[in-house]
Phi, psi and omega in degrees: 000148177289161182296339180281357183089354178261147176296150179295151178288147176293164180269004178222159172303134183231129177262118178280324179120188178241146177222140350286164176209110006294162183224160173186118008260354182218165179216159178241127180262128182241139178208161181239127176266130183294163178302151179138189182289164173304148181217162175291144177211164175205147174232116184234147178252136179233153171276176184292343176276358179089007179278137178295125177267314182195141169267115183280324184201150174196165180131218178256145182221145176270165174295153176125184180279137180226144178236133176229129182267138172242128183265014177075025178244157179271188183293344177263001181087007179274139177293132180275163182280165175301149177152186179268133177233152179248143172235148182228124174247131177234143177214116186064228182272356183263149176211142178225154179219156177204173181245157177214160184237126174261119179245129178246000000 
């Protein structure tokens, strides 16, 4: 453990996952950005055909644990249908992706 009582940050971008999964009506995506300077990041949701559904977050991000909530809506604010969705988080040169299921 680090001297602050917190576990040390990983040396790579780490995707914790989303909970709950499956979800309805919302889920929270958790990830850890490694130690270092602020970096550009983005968190995007895609359908199974690879089409962008919504960009949940982007900009500059600090190291540490981060949570981003998705309410099951697209970029126009419309509720999406039940199904499998993919999310991709990128920070600096690293990117990770995983899948989640929306059940109605």
